C-alpha positions in Angstrom: -9.7 18.0 1.5 -13.2 17.6 2.2 -14.7 14.9 -0.4 -13.8 11.4 -0.1 -12.6 9.9 -3.2 -12.7 6.4 -4.1 -12.8 3.9 -1.3 -16.4 2.3 -2.4 -15.3 -1.5 -0.9 -14.5 0.3 2.3 -17.4 2.5 2.6 -19.7 -0.5 1.7 -18.4 -2.7 4.1 -18.8 0.2 7.0 -22.2 1.0 6.3 -22.7 -2.9 6.8 -21.5 -2.9 9.8 -23.6 0.1 10.7 -26.6 -2.3 10.6 -25.5 -5.3 12.0 -27.5 -6.7 14.7 -24.5 -7.4 16.8 -21.4 -5.6 18.1 -18.2 -5.1 16.0 -14.8 -4.8 16.1 -12.9 -2.8 13.5 -9.6 -3.2 13.2 -8.4 -0.3 10.4 -4.6 -0.2 9.2 -2.2 0.2 6.3 0.8 2.8 5.8 1.2 5.8 6.9 -0.2 8.7 5.1 -2.5 6.6 3.4 -6.0 8.2 4.8 -7.2 5.9 7.4 -8.6 8.9 9.8 -9.9 10.6 7.0 -12.3 7.8 5.7 -13.8 7.0 9.7 -14.3 10.2 10.4 -16.4 11.0 6.2 -17.8 7.5 6.5 -19.1 8.0 10.0 -19.8 11.8 9.3 -18.0 12.2 12.7 -20.4 11.5 14.6 -19.2 9.1 17.5 -20.4 8.3 20.9 -16.7 8.8 22.1 -13.5 9.3 19.8 -9.6 9.8 20.9 -6.0 10.4 19.2 -3.3 8.4 21.0 -0.4 10.7 21.6 3.0 9.8 20.0 6.2 9.6 22.8 4.3 10.4 26.1 4.1 8.4 29.2 0.9 6.7 30.7 -0.2 9.4 32.7 -0.2 11.8 29.6 -2.0 9.1 28.0 -4.7 8.9 30.5 -5.0 12.5 31.0 -5.6 12.7 27.2 -8.5 9.9 27.6 -10.0 11.8 30.4 -10.0 15.2 28.0 -11.9 13.7 25.5 -14.2 11.8 28.1 -15.3 15.1 28.7 -16.1 16.7 25.6 -18.8 13.8 25.3 -19.8 13.8 29.0 -19.5 16.9 30.6 -20.4 15.2 34.1 -17.3 13.4 33.7 -15.6 16.4 35.3 -16.7 15.6 38.4 -15.0 12.0 38.5 -10.7 11.9 38.6 -8.3 11.4 35.9 -8.2 7.3 35.4 -5.6 5.9 37.4 -5.0 3.0 34.9 -6.9 1.7 31.2 -8.8 -0.5 33.4 -10.8 2.5 35.2 -10.5 4.7 32.0 -12.6 1.7 30.0 -14.8 1.1 33.2 -15.8 5.5 32.7 -16.2 4.7 29.0 -18.4 1.7 29.4 -20.6 4.4 32.0 -20.8 6.9 29.1 -22.3 4.4 26.6 -24.6 2.7 28.6 -26.3 5.9 28.9 -26.3 6.8 25.5 -30.0 6.6 23.2 -28.2 6.2 20.0 -29.2 3.2 18.3 -25.6 2.2 17.2 -22.6 3.3 19.7 -19.8 4.7 17.7 -16.3 4.6 19.5 -13.3 5.6 17.3 -9.7 4.8 19.0 -7.5 6.6 16.6 -3.2 5.9 16.7 -4.5 3.1 19.2 -0.8 1.4 19.1 0.6 5.0 20.6 -1.8 3.8 23.6 -0.1 1.3 24.4 2.8 2.7 26.4 5.7 0.9 28.2 3.9 -1.3 31.5 0.9 0.1 31.0 -1.2 -3.2 30.5 -3.3 -1.0 27.7 -4.0 -4.3 25.9 -5.2 -6.4 28.8 -7.7 -3.7 30.0 -8.8 -3.6 25.9 -9.7 -7.2 25.9 -11.3 -7.1 29.2 -13.7 -3.9 27.5 -14.5 -5.8 24.5 -14.4 -9.6 25.8 -16.8 -8.9 29.1 -18.8 -5.6 28.4 -18.8 -4.5 24.2 -19.0 -8.3 22.8 -22.2 -9.0 25.1 -24.0 -6.3 23.5 -25.7 -5.8 20.2 -25.2 -2.0 19.5 -21.2 -1.4 20.5 -19.0 -0.6 17.2 -15.4 -0.4 18.4 -13.3 1.5 15.7 -9.7 1.0 16.6 -7.0 2.6 13.6 -3.1 2.7 13.5 -0.4 3.6 11.0 2.1 1.3 13.4 1.3 -1.6 11.0 3.8 -4.2 13.3 1.7 -3.4 16.5 -1.5 -3.5 14.5 -0.5 -6.8 13.0 0.9 -8.6 15.7 -1.0 -7.0 18.8 -4.3 -7.2 17.9 -5.2 -8.9 14.5 -2.9 -12.0 15.0 -3.2 -12.0 19.0 -2.4 -14.9 20.7 -4.6 -14.3 24.2 -7.7 -13.0 25.2 -7.8 -10.7 21.8 -7.8 -14.1 20.0 -10.2 -13.8 16.7 -12.2 -11.1 18.3 -11.9 -8.5 15.6 -14.6 -9.2 13.0 -13.7 -7.2 10.3 -10.0 -5.9 9.5 -9.6 -3.3 7.1 -6.5 -3.0 4.9 -6.9 0.8 3.4 -4.8 0.5 0.2 -2.8 3.5 -2.0 -5.1 4.9 -4.2 -5.2 3.0 -8.0 -4.4 5.2 -11.0 -8.0 6.0 -11.5 -8.3 7.4 -8.0 -5.6 9.7 -8.4 -7.2 11.4 -11.5 -10.6 11.8 -9.7 -8.3 13.1 -6.6 -6.4 15.5 -8.7 -9.5 16.6 -11.0 -11.0 17.5 -7.5 -8.2 19.9 -6.9 -8.6 21.5 -10.4 -5.3 19.5 -11.9 -5.1 19.4 -15.8 -2.9 17.3 -15.4 -2.9 14.6 -18.2 -2.3 10.7 -17.8 1.2 10.3 -19.2 2.0 13.1 -15.9 -0.3 11.5 -13.5 1.6 8.3 -13.9 4.8 9.6 -13.5 3.6 11.2 -10.3 2.3 7.8 -9.5 5.4 6.4 -10.2 7.5 8.7 -7.4 4.9 8.5 -4.8 2.3 6.0 -5.7 -1.1 6.3 -4.6 -0.8 8.0 -1.2 -3.5 10.9 -0.7 -1.4 12.8 1.3 1.8 13.0 -0.6 -0.9 14.0 -3.7 -2.2 16.6 -1.5 1.2 18.5 -1.4 1.1 18.3 -5.6 0.7 22.1 -7.2 -1.5 21.9 -10.1 -0.1 24.9 -11.3 3.1 23.0 -12.0 3.9 20.3 -14.4 4.7 16.9 -13.2 8.5 17.2 -13.5 8.0 20.7 -11.6 6.3 18.7 -8.7 8.6 15.8 -8.3 11.5 18.6 -8.1 10.1 20.4 -5.3 8.8 17.7 -3.3 11.8 15.4 -3.3 15.1 17.3 -4.4 14.6 21.0 -2.6 16.0 21.4 1.0 12.5 21.5 2.7 10.7 19.0 0.1 8.6 17.2 1.8 9.2 13.9 0.2 12.9 14.8 1.4 13.1 13.8 4.6 9.9 11.1 4.3 11.6 8.5 4.6 13.4 7.6 7.7 9.8 9.0 9.1 7.9 6.8 7.1 9.5 3.6 8.7 10.5 4.4 12.3 6.5 5.5 12.6 5.6 2.1 11.4 7.5 -0.2 12.9 9.5 -0.7 15.9 13.4 -0.9 15.7 12.3 -0.1 11.8 16.4 -0.8 10.9 15.9 -4.4 10.0 13.0 -3.2 8.0 15.0 -0.4 6.2 17.9 -3.2 5.4 15.5 -5.1 3.8 14.0 -2.4 1.9 17.7 -1.4 1.3 18.7 -4.1 -0.3 15.7 -5.1 -2.2 16.1 -1.8 -4.2 18.9 -3.1 -6.0 17.7 -6.0 -7.6 14.5 -5.4 -9.7 13.5 -9.0 -9.9 13.3 -9.6 -6.4 15.3 -11.6 -4.0 14.7 -15.4 -2.2 14.3 -15.3 1.4 18.0 -16.4 1.8 19.4 -13.8 -0.8 17.5 -10.9 1.0 18.8 -12.3 4.5 22.6 -12.5 3.2 22.5 -9.2 1.3 20.8 -7.3 4.4 23.2 -8.7 6.6 20.4 -10.4 9.1 20.2 -13.5 11.1 17.7 -16.2 10.4 14.9 -16.8 12.4 11.5 -16.1 13.4 12.1 -12.0 13.4 12.9 -12.1 9.7 9.5 -13.9 8.7 7.7 -11.5 11.0 9.2 -8.3 9.6 8.8 -9.4 5.8 4.9 -10.0 6.9 4.5 -6.7 8.0 6.0 -5.2 5.0 3.8 -6.8 2.5 0.5 -6.2 4.8 1.9 -2.7 4.7 2.1 -2.6 1.0 6.0 -1.9 0.7 7.0 -5.6 -0.6 5.0 -8.1 -2.4 5.9 -12.0 -2.3 5.5 -13.8 -5.4 6.3 -17.0 -7.0 7.7 -17.4 -10.7 5.7 -18.9 -12.8 6.2 -22.9 -13.0 8.2 -22.9 -9.4 7.5 -24.1 -6.0 6.4 -21.6 -2.8 10.0 -22.4 -1.0 11.1 -20.6 -4.2 9.4 -17.5 -3.6 10.4 -14.2 -4.4 10.2 -10.7 -2.6 9.8 -7.9 -4.8 10.0 -3.9 -3.6 7.2 -2.2 -4.5 6.4 1.1 -2.7 6.8 3.7 -5.4 8.0 6.4 -3.1 10.8 4.0 -1.5 12.1 2.9 -4.5 12.4 6.4 -5.7 14.4 7.7 -2.6 16.6 4.7 -2.8 17.8 5.5 -6.5 17.2 9.3 -6.4 16.8 11.6 -3.5 19.2 10.0 -1.3 22.1 11.1 -2.9 21.2 14.3 -4.3 22.5 16.9 -2.4 21.0 19.9 -0.9 22.1 22.7 -3.7 20.8 20.5 -6.7 18.6 22.7 -7.6 16.1 21.5 -10.6 17.8 18.2 -10.4 15.4 16.3 -11.7 13.8 18.5 -15.0 17.8 18.7 -15.8 18.3 14.8 -16.1 15.0 14.4 -17.8 15.5 11.3 -20.6 19.1 10.2 -19.0 19.7 7.1 -18.9 19.1 6.6 -15.1 16.0 8.4 -15.4 14.8 6.1 -18.9 16.0 2.8 -16.7 14.4 4.3 -13.5 11.1 4.8 -15.7 11.0 1.4 -16.9 11.0 -0.6 -14.0 8.7 1.7 -12.4 6.0 1.8 -15.3 6.3 -2.2 -14.9 5.2 -1.8 -11.2 2.4 1.0 -12.3 1.4 -2.2 -14.4 1.5 -4.8 -12.0 -0.3 -2.7 -9.3 -3.4 -2.8 -12.0 -3.9 -6.4 -12.8 -7.5 -6.4 -12.6 -7.8 -3.5 -15.3 -5.5 -5.2 -17.3 -7.7 -8.0 -17.6 -10.3 -6.0 -18.2 -9.1 -4.6 -21.1 -7.9 -7.7 -22.7 -11.8 -9.4 -22.2 -11.0 -11.5 -19.1 -12.1 -10.6 -16.3 -14.4 -13.5 -15.5 -12.0 -16.1 -16.8 -9.9 -17.9 -14.1 -6.4 -17.0 -14.0 -2.9 -17.0 -12.6 -0.6 -14.2 -12.2 3.1 -14.5 -11.9 6.3 -13.4 -13.2 8.9 -15.9 -15.1 12.6 -16.2 -15.4 14.6 -18.8 -17.8 16.4 -21.3 -15.4 19.4 -20.8 -17.6 21.2 -17.6 -16.6 22.9 -17.4 -19.4 19.7 -17.0 -21.6 19.0 -14.0 -19.1 15.0 -14.1 -20.5 12.9 -12.9 -18.1 8.9 -12.1 -18.3 7.7 -9.2 -15.5 3.7 -10.4 -16.2 2.6 -13.9 -17.0 -1.5 -14.5 -16.8 -2.1 -17.7 -16.8 -5.6 -18.5 -18.1 -8.4 -21.6 -17.7 -8.7 -20.8 -21.1 -6.0 -22.5 -22.4 -4.3 -19.1 -23.4 -1.3 -17.6 -21.8 -0.9 -13.6 -21.6 2.8 -12.9 -21.6 3.0 -9.1 -20.9 5.7 -6.5 -22.3 5.3 -3.1 -20.4 7.2 -0.2 -22.2 7.6 3.4 -20.9 8.1 5.9 -23.6 6.9 9.7 -24.2 5.6 8.9 -27.8 4.5 5.3 -29.6 6.5 2.6 -29.0 8.1 1.1 -31.9 9.1 -2.8 -32.1 12.4 -2.6 -34.2 14.5 -5.4 -35.7 16.6 -6.2 -32.5 13.7 -6.5 -30.3 11.6 -8.1 -32.3 14.7 -10.9 -32.1 14.7 -10.6 -28.3 11.1 -11.2 -28.4 10.7 -14.3 -30.6 13.8 -15.7 -28.1 11.5 -15.0 -24.8 8.9 -16.7 -26.0 11.3 -19.7 -27.3 12.9 -20.2 -24.4 9.8 -19.8 -22.3 7.6 -22.5 -24.5 10.8 -24.9 -24.0 11.5 -24.7 -20.8 7.6 -24.6 -19.2 6.8 -27.0 -21.8 3.5 -25.5 -21.8 0.9 -26.6 -24.6 -1.5 -23.5 -24.4 -1.4 -20.8 -26.8 1.1 -17.9 -26.0 -0.4 -14.5 -26.6 2.4 -11.3 -26.6 0.5 -8.3 -25.0 2.0 -5.0 -25.0 1.4 -2.6 -22.6 2.5 0.8 -23.8 1.8 4.6 -22.7 0.5 5.8 -26.2 0.6 2.5 -28.2 2.6 0.7 -30.4 3.5 2.0 -34.3 2.3 -0.7 -36.7 4.8 -2.5 -38.7 5.6 -5.9 -39.8 7.1 -7.0 -36.4 4.0 -5.6 -34.6 1.9 -7.4 -36.7 3.5 -11.0 -36.6 4.6 -10.9 -32.9 1.4 -9.2 -31.0 -1.6 -10.1 -30.0 -3.2 -7.4 -28.1 -1.6 -3.7 -27.4 -2.9 -1.8 -24.6 -2.4 1.7 -23.8 -1.8 3.4 -20.5 -5.6 4.4 -20.8 -6.6 1.2 -19.4 -4.9 1.4 -16.3 -7.1 4.5 -15.2 -10.6 2.2 -16.0 
């Protein structure tokens, strides 16, 4: 792929940085495969004063040799020097190179930065010294650092308590594609999927560009899911462990949290999560939860009417959920297992929940479709305090204009029909919500379905807003 899809907000920021009258220290982070390196290369048209990529699982001397090889590419006279013996010397050599440059802005790109920080390498102190004693005093340096190891980027760089404290001038967390960006990406690859199929792919792999690159545009969504997830050598069959091990040190606790959350759709409190994942209480859990949040694997939310201490954590990474639900337990000889299981109760249950998560990832688009983009709102979920009632609302949009949208999300291959039984459930749910929350605001029931509602007496009397999946692509 040679075209940058989406990323307008990020490109606008990077273009502003080019025009600033001071030096900038930009930290780019996000989960593996989300397109961080591609973004930076495209934004700066590969025109760097210096560029290098850290190497995985090598020692200090090998990383320094890697640095020296990159230095020679940008300064032929550097081959008269020796490979630096330490990172302080390496950054001194880099300073000499940059001081000789005539360019208005000197763009330095250090990719996979966490890998450079090998054991007892003193990389971070050397980076601190380079920025604090030389680069920050100038007005023509743009230092861009990037890394998939989100834990390192967050804890050792962005939230650094030492010499790099508050030195990062811009932090850029790259998020997965929206549905609109996925559609644009797939169209660029000449795919002819309809939106129902694009949502099916999104529910399995999310908006991860690298995963979408693996999609065969000549096959259906179901065929691609079978091939990528269930065939013996399918790329997504073995991605799970690689994903977490590459992002986090000692990833076993991160994986334990993800596995625990995958079993409870509505989410878990911190205490429930610690108990379920069999983790020790303490600060390390707070750090791990924050790392997973920052990497878009989980979300923390407060149920409507509850306080911060009652916050719930919910698994939001589509691939992780699908892997734990289906891929992990599939046998290596299960050919066409996904296609053969279409419309099974297990697949229907998963698709309903996954579609809810798709909607929750596109709240901005839902608000736009409702015509309330300019209205101040607070979004949350709600769970009845009466466990016997079992009432739950996955999306509550509490509006400043004295209206609350209660949203119901339904995934189906045809128009959705509200029958007598479901109508009674909806009336009961709305009644319990009003009674427990004591709200005086108007309640608007909003249905978000794939192909729309079949019109009948129940939909006419209950539903104020009916949205189709198309609004999620706006």
